[in-house]
ChimeraX commands (.cxc) that place a marker at each C-alpha (Angstrom):
marker #1 position -43.88,-22.75,-74.87 radius 0.5
marker #1 position -44.77,-19.59,-75.58 radius 0.5
marker #1 position -45.25,-16.64,-72.97 radius 0.5
marker #1 position -48.62,-15.23,-72.27 radius 0.5
marker #1 position -47.40,-11.73,-72.79 radius 0.5
marker #1 position -45.58,-12.22,-75.86 radius 0.5
marker #1 position -48.81,-13.78,-77.70 radius 0.5
marker #1 position -51.47,-11.52,-75.76 radius 0.5
marker #1 position -51.30,-8.53,-78.02 radius 0.5
marker #1 position -52.06,-12.11,-81.27 radius 0.5
marker #1 position -54.46,-13.72,-78.77 radius 0.5
marker #1 position -56.92,-10.24,-78.09 radius 0.5
marker #1 position -56.40,-9.29,-81.85 radius 0.5
marker #1 position -58.05,-12.81,-83.20 radius 0.5
marker #1 position -60.31,-12.66,-80.31 radius 0.5
marker #1 position -62.51,-15.59,-80.60 radius 0.5
marker #1 position -64.29,-14.93,-77.66 radius 0.5
marker #1 position -66.82,-12.12,-78.02 radius 0.5
marker #1 position -68.37,-13.91,-80.56 radius 0.5
marker #1 position -69.58,-10.66,-82.70 radius 0.5
marker #1 position -68.55,-7.73,-83.58 radius 0.5
marker #1 position -69.60,-4.62,-80.77 radius 0.5
marker #1 position -71.37,-7.33,-78.94 radius 0.5
marker #1 position -70.04,-7.71,-75.16 radius 0.5
marker #1 position -70.22,-11.25,-73.18 radius 0.5
marker #1 position -70.58,-9.58,-70.29 radius 0.5
marker #1 position -73.06,-6.43,-69.31 radius 0.5
marker #1 position -74.05,-4.22,-66.72 radius 0.5
marker #1 position -77.47,-4.25,-65.66 radius 0.5
marker #1 position -77.65,0.11,-67.14 radius 0.5
marker #1 position -76.09,-1.62,-70.31 radius 0.5
marker #1 position -78.66,-4.22,-70.32 radius 0.5
marker #1 position -81.63,-1.93,-70.16 radius 0.5
marker #1 position -80.41,0.39,-73.05 radius 0.5
marker #1 position -80.38,-2.72,-75.04 radius 0.5
marker #1 position -83.64,-4.72,-74.47 radius 0.5
marker #1 position -86.05,-3.26,-75.97 radius 0.5
marker #1 position -84.50,-3.74,-79.50 radius 0.5
marker #1 position -86.12,-5.94,-81.33 radius 0.5
marker #1 position -83.11,-8.50,-82.28 radius 0.5
marker #1 position -82.32,-8.27,-78.31 radius 0.5
marker #1 position -83.91,-11.35,-76.25 radius 0.5
marker #1 position -83.72,-11.79,-72.57 radius 0.5
marker #1 position -83.10,-15.22,-71.36 radius 0.5
marker #1 position -84.30,-15.75,-67.52 radius 0.5
marker #1 position -83.03,-19.27,-66.55 radius 0.5
marker #1 position -84.22,-19.13,-62.80 radius 0.5
marker #1 position -86.99,-21.29,-62.13 radius 0.5
marker #1 position -90.00,-21.04,-63.04 radius 0.5
marker #1 position -91.50,-19.83,-59.48 radius 0.5
marker #1 position -89.00,-16.97,-59.21 radius 0.5
marker #1 position -89.69,-15.83,-62.75 radius 0.5
marker #1 position -93.63,-15.85,-62.59 radius 0.5
marker #1 position -93.07,-13.72,-59.59 radius 0.5
marker #1 position -91.24,-11.13,-61.26 radius 0.5
marker #1 position -88.45,-10.55,-64.39 radius 0.5
marker #1 position -86.75,-7.97,-66.42 radius 0.5
marker #1 position -89.71,-7.06,-69.28 radius 0.5
marker #1 position -89.41,-8.36,-72.35 radius 0.5
marker #1 position -87.58,-11.80,-71.10 radius 0.5
marker #1 position -88.84,-15.17,-71.34 radius 0.5
marker #1 position -88.37,-18.13,-69.39 radius 0.5
marker #1 position -85.96,-20.95,-69.86 radius 0.5
marker #1 position -84.82,-22.63,-66.33 radius 0.5
marker #1 position -81.42,-24.01,-66.16 radius 0.5
marker #1 position -82.52,-27.29,-65.77 radius 0.5
marker #1 position -83.94,-27.02,-69.39 radius 0.5
marker #1 position -80.15,-27.28,-70.27 radius 0.5
marker #1 position -78.92,-30.06,-68.32 radius 0.5
marker #1 position -78.95,-33.80,-68.24 radius 0.5
marker #1 position -80.52,-36.35,-66.11 radius 0.5
marker #1 position -79.63,-36.14,-61.89 radius 0.5
marker #1 position -76.97,-39.13,-62.44 radius 0.5
marker #1 position -74.99,-37.03,-65.14 radius 0.5
marker #1 position -76.43,-33.14,-65.08 radius 0.5
marker #1 position -73.08,-32.18,-67.55 radius 0.5
marker #1 position -74.73,-34.05,-70.49 radius 0.5
marker #1 position -76.27,-32.27,-72.92 radius 0.5
marker #1 position -79.89,-32.92,-73.06 radius 0.5
marker #1 position -80.64,-34.19,-77.83 radius 0.5
marker #1 position -79.75,-31.86,-79.80 radius 0.5
marker #1 position -83.23,-32.17,-81.20 radius 0.5
marker #1 position -84.82,-30.98,-77.85 radius 0.5
marker #1 position -82.27,-28.37,-77.24 radius 0.5
marker #1 position -83.16,-26.83,-80.89 radius 0.5
marker #1 position -87.03,-26.94,-79.77 radius 0.5
marker #1 position -86.48,-24.87,-76.84 radius 0.5
marker #1 position -83.89,-22.20,-79.09 radius 0.5
marker #1 position -86.97,-22.01,-81.27 radius 0.5
marker #1 position -89.51,-21.42,-78.75 radius 0.5
marker #1 position -87.33,-18.68,-77.51 radius 0.5
marker #1 position -87.67,-16.79,-80.66 radius 0.5
marker #1 position -83.75,-17.48,-81.37 radius 0.5
marker #1 position -81.75,-17.42,-84.43 radius 0.5
marker #1 position -78.34,-16.08,-86.11 radius 0.5
marker #1 position -79.68,-12.66,-86.14 radius 0.5
marker #1 position -80.62,-12.43,-82.06 radius 0.5
marker #1 position -78.75,-10.95,-79.41 radius 0.5
marker #1 position -79.17,-13.29,-76.55 radius 0.5
marker #1 position -78.68,-12.09,-73.07 radius 0.5
marker #1 position -78.87,-14.90,-69.96 radius 0.5
marker #1 position -79.86,-13.69,-66.98 radius 0.5
marker #1 position -79.78,-16.06,-63.61 radius 0.5
marker #1 position -80.34,-15.65,-59.78 radius 0.5
marker #1 position -76.94,-13.91,-58.98 radius 0.5
marker #1 position -76.88,-14.50,-55.43 radius 0.5
marker #1 position -73.65,-16.77,-55.31 radius 0.5
marker #1 position -70.70,-17.13,-57.57 radius 0.5
marker #1 position -71.27,-20.37,-58.32 radius 0.5
marker #1 position -74.73,-19.30,-60.13 radius 0.5
marker #1 position -72.99,-17.79,-62.38 radius 0.5
marker #1 position -72.03,-20.98,-63.78 radius 0.5
marker #1 position -75.42,-22.08,-64.63 radius 0.5
marker #1 position -75.66,-18.76,-66.68 radius 0.5
marker #1 position -72.32,-19.49,-68.33 radius 0.5
marker #1 position -73.61,-22.86,-69.00 radius 0.5
marker #1 position -76.04,-21.68,-71.23 radius 0.5
marker #1 position -74.27,-19.18,-73.07 radius 0.5
marker #1 position -71.89,-21.90,-73.35 radius 0.5
marker #1 position -74.44,-24.17,-74.94 radius 0.5
marker #1 position -75.93,-21.20,-77.03 radius 0.5
marker #1 position -72.72,-21.04,-78.31 radius 0.5
marker #1 position -72.28,-24.78,-79.15 radius 0.5
marker #1 position -75.27,-24.90,-81.25 radius 0.5
marker #1 position -73.77,-21.68,-83.12 radius 0.5
marker #1 position -75.29,-18.97,-82.03 radius 0.5
marker #1 position -72.67,-15.93,-82.25 radius 0.5
marker #1 position -74.72,-13.25,-80.20 radius 0.5
marker #1 position -74.14,-13.86,-76.82 radius 0.5
marker #1 position -74.23,-11.77,-73.35 radius 0.5
marker #1 position -74.42,-12.56,-69.77 radius 0.5
marker #1 position -75.78,-10.21,-67.07 radius 0.5
marker #1 position -73.36,-9.55,-64.49 radius 0.5
marker #1 position -74.49,-10.09,-61.01 radius 0.5
marker #1 position -77.60,-11.46,-62.74 radius 0.5
marker #1 position -81.05,-10.52,-61.14 radius 0.5
marker #1 position -80.08,-9.17,-57.91 radius 0.5
marker #1 position -77.40,-6.64,-59.50 radius 0.5
marker #1 position -80.38,-5.67,-61.85 radius 0.5
marker #1 position -82.79,-5.14,-58.14 radius 0.5
marker #1 position -79.57,-3.37,-57.01 radius 0.5
marker #1 position -79.39,-0.68,-59.79 radius 0.5
marker #1 position -83.19,-0.36,-59.64 radius 0.5
marker #1 position -84.23,-1.01,-62.87 radius 0.5
marker #1 position -87.68,-2.13,-63.83 radius 0.5
marker #1 position -89.51,-5.59,-63.15 radius 0.5
marker #1 position -92.63,-7.15,-64.89 radius 0.5
marker #1 position -94.81,-10.63,-64.02 radius 0.5
marker #1 position -96.12,-10.01,-67.13 radius 0.5
marker #1 position -94.62,-12.73,-70.06 radius 0.5
marker #1 position -94.12,-11.36,-73.48 radius 0.5
marker #1 position -95.62,-13.25,-76.87 radius 0.5
marker #1 position -92.38,-14.55,-78.55 radius 0.5
marker #1 position -92.93,-15.43,-82.38 radius 0.5
marker #1 position -91.16,-18.78,-82.70 radius 0.5
marker #1 position -88.13,-19.06,-84.68 radius 0.5
marker #1 position -86.94,-22.03,-87.43 radius 0.5
marker #1 position -83.02,-22.08,-86.25 radius 0.5
marker #1 position -81.56,-24.91,-87.14 radius 0.5
marker #1 position -77.89,-25.67,-85.08 radius 0.5
marker #1 position -75.37,-25.17,-86.25 radius 0.5
marker #1 position -72.16,-27.28,-84.30 radius 0.5
marker #1 position -69.60,-25.56,-82.37 radius 0.5
marker #1 position -67.44,-28.21,-82.32 radius 0.5
marker #1 position -64.50,-26.18,-81.31 radius 0.5
marker #1 position -65.59,-25.66,-78.17 radius 0.5
marker #1 position -66.78,-28.79,-76.99 radius 0.5
marker #1 position -64.56,-31.78,-75.30 radius 0.5
marker #1 position -65.34,-35.28,-74.84 radius 0.5
marker #1 position -63.77,-37.55,-72.76 radius 0.5
marker #1 position -61.91,-39.01,-76.02 radius 0.5
marker #1 position -60.31,-36.21,-76.41 radius 0.5
marker #1 position -59.25,-35.57,-72.67 radius 0.5
marker #1 position -57.93,-38.81,-72.74 radius 0.5
marker #1 position -56.20,-37.96,-75.94 radius 0.5
marker #1 position -54.54,-34.90,-74.40 radius 0.5
marker #1 position -54.08,-35.93,-70.96 radius 0.5
marker #1 position -50.26,-36.36,-71.48 radius 0.5
marker #1 position -49.80,-33.44,-74.39 radius 0.5
marker #1 position -47.58,-31.42,-72.53 radius 0.5
marker #1 position -49.00,-28.75,-75.34 radius 0.5
marker #1 position -52.18,-29.05,-73.62 radius 0.5
marker #1 position -54.07,-28.15,-70.62 radius 0.5
marker #1 position -56.92,-29.51,-68.45 radius 0.5
marker #1 position -58.34,-27.29,-65.81 radius 0.5
marker #1 position -59.73,-28.38,-62.67 radius 0.5
marker #1 position -62.44,-25.38,-61.87 radius 0.5
marker #1 position -63.60,-27.09,-58.71 radius 0.5
marker #1 position -63.09,-25.76,-54.81 radius 0.5
marker #1 position -59.30,-26.95,-54.15 radius 0.5
marker #1 position -60.85,-29.60,-51.49 radius 0.5
marker #1 position -62.32,-31.43,-54.02 radius 0.5
marker #1 position -59.34,-31.42,-56.48 radius 0.5
marker #1 position -57.28,-32.50,-54.03 radius 0.5
marker #1 position -59.63,-35.90,-53.16 radius 0.5
marker #1 position -60.83,-34.67,-49.73 radius 0.5
marker #1 position -63.91,-34.72,-50.95 radius 0.5
marker #1 position -66.47,-35.66,-53.91 radius 0.5
marker #1 position -69.88,-34.88,-55.36 radius 0.5
marker #1 position -72.19,-37.44,-55.16 radius 0.5
marker #1 position -72.10,-38.05,-58.91 radius 0.5
marker #1 position -68.78,-38.73,-58.50 radius 0.5
marker #1 position -67.32,-42.49,-57.63 radius 0.5
marker #1 position -63.99,-41.51,-56.98 radius 0.5
marker #1 position -62.67,-38.86,-55.06 radius 0.5
marker #1 position -59.50,-36.90,-56.79 radius 0.5
marker #1 position -58.90,-35.36,-60.15 radius 0.5
marker #1 position -58.05,-36.05,-64.05 radius 0.5
marker #1 position -54.14,-36.77,-64.22 radius 0.5
marker #1 position -52.02,-33.60,-65.07 radius 0.5
marker #1 position -54.89,-31.46,-64.85 radius 0.5
marker #1 position -54.41,-27.79,-62.61 radius 0.5
marker #1 position -56.20,-26.60,-60.34 radius 0.5
marker #1 position -58.32,-22.77,-61.27 radius 0.5
marker #1 position -61.02,-22.32,-58.77 radius 0.5
marker #1 position -63.81,-21.08,-60.95 radius 0.5
marker #1 position -64.03,-18.65,-57.49 radius 0.5
marker #1 position -60.82,-17.04,-58.79 radius 0.5
marker #1 position -62.32,-14.74,-61.56 radius 0.5
marker #1 position -65.13,-13.05,-59.39 radius 0.5
marker #1 position -64.78,-8.93,-57.73 radius 0.5
marker #1 position -63.38,-9.62,-54.57 radius 0.5
marker #1 position -66.83,-9.61,-51.83 radius 0.5
marker #1 position -69.10,-9.84,-54.96 radius 0.5
marker #1 position -70.90,-12.36,-56.74 radius 0.5
marker #1 position -69.87,-10.04,-60.44 radius 0.5
marker #1 position -67.59,-11.43,-63.17 radius 0.5
marker #1 position -64.50,-9.36,-63.38 radius 0.5
marker #1 position -63.73,-7.25,-65.97 radius 0.5
marker #1 position -61.82,-8.70,-69.62 radius 0.5
marker #1 position -58.62,-6.81,-68.41 radius 0.5
marker #1 position -58.70,-8.02,-65.01 radius 0.5
marker #1 position -60.02,-11.95,-66.95 radius 0.5
marker #1 position -56.31,-10.98,-68.71 radius 0.5
marker #1 position -54.43,-10.25,-65.87 radius 0.5
marker #1 position -55.39,-13.58,-63.81 radius 0.5
marker #1 position -54.63,-15.81,-66.34 radius 0.5
marker #1 position -51.49,-14.62,-67.53 radius 0.5
marker #1 position -50.49,-14.78,-63.69 radius 0.5
marker #1 position -51.76,-18.66,-63.85 radius 0.5
marker #1 position -51.08,-19.36,-67.50 radius 0.5
marker #1 position -47.70,-17.38,-67.80 radius 0.5
marker #1 position -46.78,-20.34,-70.75 radius 0.5
marker #1 position -50.15,-20.37,-73.75 radius 0.5
marker #1 position -50.76,-24.19,-74.99 radius 0.5
marker #1 position -52.78,-25.38,-78.16 radius 0.5
marker #1 position -55.72,-26.55,-76.23 radius 0.5
marker #1 position -57.32,-25.77,-73.03 radius 0.5
marker #1 position -60.61,-27.99,-71.57 radius 0.5
marker #1 position -61.88,-26.90,-68.59 radius 0.5
marker #1 position -63.76,-29.70,-66.60 radius 0.5
marker #1 position -65.54,-29.92,-63.08 radius 0.5
marker #1 position -68.01,-32.38,-61.85 radius 0.5
marker #1 position -71.18,-31.81,-64.50 radius 0.5
marker #1 position -69.94,-28.74,-66.23 radius 0.5
marker #1 position -71.25,-26.04,-63.97 radius 0.5
marker #1 position -67.97,-24.70,-62.44 radius 0.5
marker #1 position -66.45,-25.46,-65.53 radius 0.5
marker #1 position -68.52,-23.20,-67.99 radius 0.5
marker #1 position -67.53,-20.31,-64.99 radius 0.5
marker #1 position -63.76,-20.77,-66.12 radius 0.5
marker #1 position -63.92,-21.50,-69.67 radius 0.5
marker #1 position -65.89,-18.63,-70.35 radius 0.5
marker #1 position -63.43,-16.33,-68.01 radius 0.5
marker #1 position -60.84,-18.47,-70.37 radius 0.5
marker #1 position -62.63,-17.77,-73.77 radius 0.5
marker #1 position -64.98,-14.56,-73.36 radius 0.5
marker #1 position -62.95,-13.09,-71.22 radius 0.5
marker #1 position -59.16,-13.09,-71.22 radius 0.5
marker #1 position -59.66,-14.15,-75.02 radius 0.5
marker #1 position -57.22,-16.93,-75.03 radius 0.5
marker #1 position -57.77,-18.97,-77.86 radius 0.5
marker #1 position -58.77,-22.88,-78.08 radius 0.5
marker #1 position -60.17,-23.34,-75.04 radius 0.5
marker #1 position -63.06,-26.37,-74.98 radius 0.5
marker #1 position -64.90,-27.41,-72.18 radius 0.5
marker #1 position -66.07,-31.54,-70.99 radius 0.5
marker #1 position -69.25,-30.87,-69.76 radius 0.5
marker #1 position -69.76,-34.27,-68.41 radius 0.5
marker #1 position -66.58,-33.79,-66.26 radius 0.5
marker #1 position -65.97,-36.14,-63.54 radius 0.5
marker #1 position -69.38,-37.50,-63.11 radius 0.5
marker #1 position -68.60,-39.74,-66.55 radius 0.5
marker #1 position -64.51,-39.67,-66.04 radius 0.5
marker #1 position -65.53,-41.65,-62.53 radius 0.5
marker #1 position -67.92,-43.57,-63.89 radius 0.5
marker #1 position -66.83,-45.56,-66.99 radius 0.5
marker #1 position -66.39,-49.32,-67.02 radius 0.5
marker #1 position -62.73,-49.25,-66.79 radius 0.5
marker #1 position -60.94,-46.62,-64.78 radius 0.5
marker #1 position -59.65,-44.03,-66.19 radius 0.5
marker #1 position -56.28,-42.30,-65.44 radius 0.5
marker #1 position -56.71,-39.33,-62.06 radius 0.5
marker #1 position -54.36,-38.01,-59.64 radius 0.5
marker #1 position -54.73,-37.15,-56.02 radius 0.5
marker #1 position -56.95,-40.60,-55.69 radius 0.5
marker #1 position -57.06,-41.32,-51.68 radius 0.5
marker #1 position -55.90,-45.07,-50.63 radius 0.5
marker #1 position -58.52,-48.01,-50.94 radius 0.5
marker #1 position -58.45,-47.56,-46.99 radius 0.5
marker #1 position -59.78,-43.77,-47.00 radius 0.5
marker #1 position -61.89,-44.25,-48.95 radius 0.5
marker #1 position -63.83,-47.22,-47.63 radius 0.5
marker #1 position -63.80,-44.78,-43.82 radius 0.5
marker #1 position -64.80,-42.11,-46.09 radius 0.5
marker #1 position -67.88,-43.94,-46.93 radius 0.5
marker #1 position -68.26,-45.09,-43.63 radius 0.5
marker #1 position -68.53,-42.03,-42.02 radius 0.5
marker #1 position -71.37,-41.28,-44.65 radius 0.5
marker #1 position -73.27,-43.90,-43.39 radius 0.5
marker #1 position -72.65,-43.30,-39.55 radius 0.5
marker #1 position -74.35,-39.69,-40.38 radius 0.5
marker link #1:1,2 radius 0.2
marker link #1:2,3 radius 0.2
marker link #1:3,4 radius 0.2
marker link #1:4,5 radius 0.2
marker link #1:5,6 radius 0.2
marker link #1:6,7 radius 0.2
marker link #1:7,8 radius 0.2
marker link #1:8,9 radius 0.2
marker link #1:9,10 radius 0.2
marker link #1:10,11 radius 0.2
marker link #1:11,12 radius 0.2
marker link #1:12,13 radius 0.2
marker link #1:13,14 radius 0.2
marker link #1:14,15 radius 0.2
marker link #1:15,16 radius 0.2
marker link #1:16,17 radius 0.2
marker link #1:17,18 radius 0.2
marker link #1:18,19 radius 0.2
marker link #1:19,20 radius 0.2
marker link #1:20,21 radius 0.2
marker link #1:21,22 radius 0.2
marker link #1:22,23 radius 0.2
marker link #1:23,24 radius 0.2
marker link #1:24,25 radius 0.2
marker link #1:25,26 radius 0.2
marker link #1:26,27 radius 0.2
marker link #1:27,28 radius 0.2
marker link #1:28,29 radius 0.2
marker link #1:29,30 radius 0.2
marker link #1:30,31 radius 0.2
marker link #1:31,32 radius 0.2
marker link #1:32,33 radius 0.2
marker link #1:33,34 radius 0.2
marker link #1:34,35 radius 0.2
marker link #1:35,36 radius 0.2
marker link #1:36,37 radius 0.2
marker link #1:37,38 radius 0.2
marker link #1:38,39 radius 0.2
marker link #1:39,40 radius 0.2
marker link #1:40,41 radius 0.2
marker link #1:41,42 radius 0.2
marker link #1:42,43 radius 0.2
marker link #1:43,44 radius 0.2
marker link #1:44,45 radius 0.2
marker link #1:45,46 radius 0.2
marker link #1:46,47 radius 0.2
marker link #1:47,48 radius 0.2
marker link #1:48,49 radius 0.2
marker link #1:49,50 radius 0.2
marker link #1:50,51 radius 0.2
marker link #1:51,52 radius 0.2
marker link #1:52,53 radius 0.2
marker link #1:53,54 radius 0.2
marker link #1:54,55 radius 0.2
marker link #1:55,56 radius 0.2
marker link #1:56,57 radius 0.2
marker link #1:57,58 radius 0.2
marker link #1:58,59 radius 0.2
marker link #1:59,60 radius 0.2
marker link #1:60,61 radius 0.2
marker link #1:61,62 radius 0.2
marker link #1:62,63 radius 0.2
marker link #1:63,64 radius 0.2
marker link #1:64,65 radius 0.2
marker link #1:65,66 radius 0.2
marker link #1:66,67 radius 0.2
marker link #1:67,68 radius 0.2
marker link #1:68,69 radius 0.2
marker link #1:69,70 radius 0.2
marker link #1:70,71 radius 0.2
marker link #1:71,72 radius 0.2
marker link #1:72,73 radius 0.2
marker link #1:73,74 radius 0.2
marker link #1:74,75 radius 0.2
marker link #1:75,76 radius 0.2
marker link #1:76,77 radius 0.2
marker link #1:77,78 radius 0.2
marker link #1:78,79 radius 0.2
marker link #1:79,80 radius 0.2
marker link #1:80,81 radius 0.2
marker link #1:81,82 radius 0.2
marker link #1:82,83 radius 0.2
marker link #1:83,84 radius 0.2
marker link #1:84,85 radius 0.2
marker link #1:85,86 radius 0.2
marker link #1:86,87 radius 0.2
marker link #1:87,88 radius 0.2
marker link #1:88,89 radius 0.2
marker link #1:89,90 radius 0.2
marker link #1:90,91 radius 0.2
marker link #1:91,92 radius 0.2
marker link #1:92,93 radius 0.2
marker link #1:93,94 radius 0.2
marker link #1:94,95 radius 0.2
marker link #1:95,96 radius 0.2
marker link #1:96,97 radius 0.2
marker link #1:97,98 radius 0.2
marker link #1:98,99 radius 0.2
marker link #1:99,100 radius 0.2
marker link #1:100,101 radius 0.2
marker link #1:101,102 radius 0.2
marker link #1:102,103 radius 0.2
marker link #1:103,104 radius 0.2
marker link #1:104,105 radius 0.2
marker link #1:105,106 radius 0.2
marker link #1:106,107 radius 0.2
marker link #1:107,108 radius 0.2
marker link #1:108,109 radius 0.2
marker link #1:109,110 radius 0.2
marker link #1:110,111 radius 0.2
marker link #1:111,112 radius 0.2
marker link #1:112,113 radius 0.2
marker link #1:113,114 radius 0.2
marker link #1:114,115 radius 0.2
marker link #1:115,116 radius 0.2
marker link #1:116,117 radius 0.2
marker link #1:117,118 radius 0.2
marker link #1:118,119 radius 0.2
marker link #1:119,120 radius 0.2
marker link #1:120,121 radius 0.2
marker link #1:121,122 radius 0.2
marker link #1:122,123 radius 0.2
marker link #1:123,124 radius 0.2
marker link #1:124,125 radius 0.2
marker link #1:125,126 radius 0.2
marker link #1:126,127 radius 0.2
marker link #1:127,128 radius 0.2
marker link #1:128,129 radius 0.2
marker link #1:129,130 radius 0.2
marker link #1:130,131 radius 0.2
marker link #1:131,132 radius 0.2
marker link #1:132,133 radius 0.2
marker link #1:133,134 radius 0.2
marker link #1:134,135 radius 0.2
marker link #1:135,136 radius 0.2
marker link #1:136,137 radius 0.2
marker link #1:137,138 radius 0.2
marker link #1:138,139 radius 0.2
marker link #1:139,140 radius 0.2
marker link #1:140,141 radius 0.2
marker link #1:141,142 radius 0.2
marker link #1:142,143 radius 0.2
marker link #1:143,144 radius 0.2
marker link #1:144,145 radius 0.2
marker link #1:145,146 radius 0.2
marker link #1:146,147 radius 0.2
marker link #1:147,148 radius 0.2
marker link #1:148,149 radius 0.2
marker link #1:149,150 radius 0.2
marker link #1:150,151 radius 0.2
marker link #1:151,152 radius 0.2
marker link #1:152,153 radius 0.2
marker link #1:153,154 radius 0.2
marker link #1:154,155 radius 0.2
marker link #1:155,156 radius 0.2
marker link #1:156,157 radius 0.2
marker link #1:157,158 radius 0.2
marker link #1:158,159 radius 0.2
marker link #1:159,160 radius 0.2
marker link #1:160,161 radius 0.2
marker link #1:161,162 radius 0.2
marker link #1:162,163 radius 0.2
marker link #1:163,164 radius 0.2
marker link #1:164,165 radius 0.2
marker link #1:165,166 radius 0.2
marker link #1:166,167 radius 0.2
marker link #1:167,168 radius 0.2
marker link #1:168,169 radius 0.2
marker link #1:169,170 radius 0.2
marker link #1:170,171 radius 0.2
marker link #1:171,172 radius 0.2
marker link #1:172,173 radius 0.2
marker link #1:173,174 radius 0.2
marker link #1:174,175 radius 0.2
marker link #1:175,176 radius 0.2
marker link #1:176,177 radius 0.2
marker link #1:177,178 radius 0.2
marker link #1:178,179 radius 0.2
marker link #1:179,180 radius 0.2
marker link #1:180,181 radius 0.2
marker link #1:181,182 radius 0.2
marker link #1:182,183 radius 0.2
marker link #1:183,184 radius 0.2
marker link #1:184,185 radius 0.2
marker link #1:185,186 radius 0.2
marker link #1:186,187 radius 0.2
marker link #1:187,188 radius 0.2
marker link #1:188,189 radius 0.2
marker link #1:189,190 radius 0.2
marker link #1:190,191 radius 0.2
marker link #1:191,192 radius 0.2
marker link #1:192,193 radius 0.2
marker link #1:193,194 radius 0.2
marker link #1:194,195 radius 0.2
marker link #1:195,196 radius 0.2
marker link #1:196,197 radius 0.2
marker link #1:197,198 radius 0.2
marker link #1:198,199 radius 0.2
marker link #1:199,200 radius 0.2
marker link #1:200,201 radius 0.2
marker link #1:201,202 radius 0.2
marker link #1:202,203 radius 0.2
marker link #1:203,204 radius 0.2
marker link #1:204,205 radius 0.2
marker link #1:205,206 radius 0.2
marker link #1:206,207 radius 0.2
marker link #1:207,208 radius 0.2
marker link #1:208,209 radius 0.2
marker link #1:209,210 radius 0.2
marker link #1:210,211 radius 0.2
marker link #1:211,212 radius 0.2
marker link #1:212,213 radius 0.2
marker link #1:213,214 radius 0.2
marker link #1:214,215 radius 0.2
marker link #1:215,216 radius 0.2
marker link #1:216,217 radius 0.2
marker link #1:217,218 radius 0.2
marker link #1:218,219 radius 0.2
marker link #1:219,220 radius 0.2
marker link #1:220,221 radius 0.2
marker link #1:221,222 radius 0.2
marker link #1:222,223 radius 0.2
marker link #1:223,224 radius 0.2
marker link #1:224,225 radius 0.2
marker link #1:225,226 radius 0.2
marker link #1:226,227 radius 0.2
marker link #1:227,228 radius 0.2
marker link #1:228,229 radius 0.2
marker link #1:229,230 radius 0.2
marker link #1:230,231 radius 0.2
marker link #1:231,232 radius 0.2
marker link #1:232,233 radius 0.2
marker link #1:233,234 radius 0.2
marker link #1:234,235 radius 0.2
marker link #1:235,236 radius 0.2
marker link #1:236,237 radius 0.2
marker link #1:237,238 radius 0.2
marker link #1:238,239 radius 0.2
marker link #1:239,240 radius 0.2
marker link #1:240,241 radius 0.2
marker link #1:241,242 radius 0.2
marker link #1:242,243 radius 0.2
marker link #1:243,244 radius 0.2
marker link #1:244,245 radius 0.2
marker link #1:245,246 radius 0.2
marker link #1:246,247 radius 0.2
marker link #1:247,248 radius 0.2
marker link #1:248,249 radius 0.2
marker link #1:249,250 radius 0.2
marker link #1:250,251 radius 0.2
marker link #1:251,252 radius 0.2
marker link #1:252,253 radius 0.2
marker link #1:253,254 radius 0.2
marker link #1:254,255 radius 0.2
marker link #1:255,256 radius 0.2
marker link #1:256,257 radius 0.2
marker link #1:257,258 radius 0.2
marker link #1:258,259 radius 0.2
marker link #1:259,260 radius 0.2
marker link #1:260,261 radius 0.2
marker link #1:261,262 radius 0.2
marker link #1:262,263 radius 0.2
marker link #1:263,264 radius 0.2
marker link #1:264,265 radius 0.2
marker link #1:265,266 radius 0.2
marker link #1:266,267 radius 0.2
marker link #1:267,268 radius 0.2
marker link #1:268,269 radius 0.2
marker link #1:269,270 radius 0.2
marker link #1:270,271 radius 0.2
marker link #1:271,272 radius 0.2
marker link #1:272,273 radius 0.2
marker link #1:273,274 radius 0.2
marker link #1:274,275 radius 0.2
marker link #1:275,276 radius 0.2
marker link #1:276,277 radius 0.2
marker link #1:277,278 radius 0.2
marker link #1:278,279 radius 0.2
marker link #1:279,280 radius 0.2
marker link #1:280,281 radius 0.2
marker link #1:281,282 radius 0.2
marker link #1:282,283 radius 0.2
marker link #1:283,284 radius 0.2
marker link #1:284,285 radius 0.2
marker link #1:285,286 radius 0.2
marker link #1:286,287 radius 0.2
marker link #1:287,288 radius 0.2
marker link #1:288,289 radius 0.2
marker link #1:289,290 radius 0.2
marker link #1:290,291 radius 0.2
marker link #1:291,292 radius 0.2
marker link #1:292,293 radius 0.2
marker link #1:293,294 radius 0.2
marker link #1:294,295 radius 0.2
marker link #1:295,296 radius 0.2
marker link #1:296,297 radius 0.2
marker link #1:297,298 radius 0.2
marker link #1:298,299 radius 0.2
marker link #1:299,300 radius 0.2
marker link #1:300,301 radius 0.2
marker link #1:301,302 radius 0.2
marker link #1:302,303 radius 0.2
marker link #1:303,304 radius 0.2
marker link #1:304,305 radius 0.2
marker link #1:305,306 radius 0.2
marker link #1:306,307 radius 0.2
marker link #1:307,308 radius 0.2
marker link #1:308,309 radius 0.2
marker link #1:309,310 radius 0.2
marker link #1:310,311 radius 0.2
marker link #1:311,312 radius 0.2
view
């Protein structure tokens, strides 16, 4: 395997990550404020509709996070392509639009929503994308203007051109699970990775076989809900992944925390060939035939945990 520091110059030189020249994947409130009135910029507020209705960034349009997600039993599942296309068109987005995703910014987990929508837009073929670092909390802290007024937006006719390079299916993961030139990255907190707890959407504790654990929280400035700079992300990636591989696939429970790992590795650190498995363990652990896993507690431990949940 190639060492990270030997190849990083070549990797970063190609920066498949920041998808369009001159467009940064992360914007500060001040940077967004200087851009937001441009005709080609569209600010997308993914907070709940009620929050948007109270106050939002002037010119922002509302597209709540739930509209970008699947059903309750498998939230990581993408909505049908026809629905996503209609949503993108309704927001007036096309290949010439610089779309800036804005979430609440109230927790590090919240950033995963913005990263997930960014990933979805990139998957749909939109090239100019950014996230407001720190979301609406950072915007408010900067003392920048807000309004309850809704802008009038002309719908686009954009037809998605899918970017399959950033999407991993269950079969893709199965094909790479024993490949030494691939890396499966579990973005969940360590307790999930070690099988000490599980999400309601997963039928079994543990992680996908041969996965490594890079908690989504490592990508944030200490004591804040803001992601680190691209330079710091490269340092973290070099420390965690001193050797490069041909394929990296991020996953979690429902493709939310995984979006943060994908964003940090691909868009900030600039690693190439980084994909996300959006349905993650909600799908992996609920197939008719058991799929390979690590850190799965014994049958007795699982029954005891189920009994505790019933009693509680």
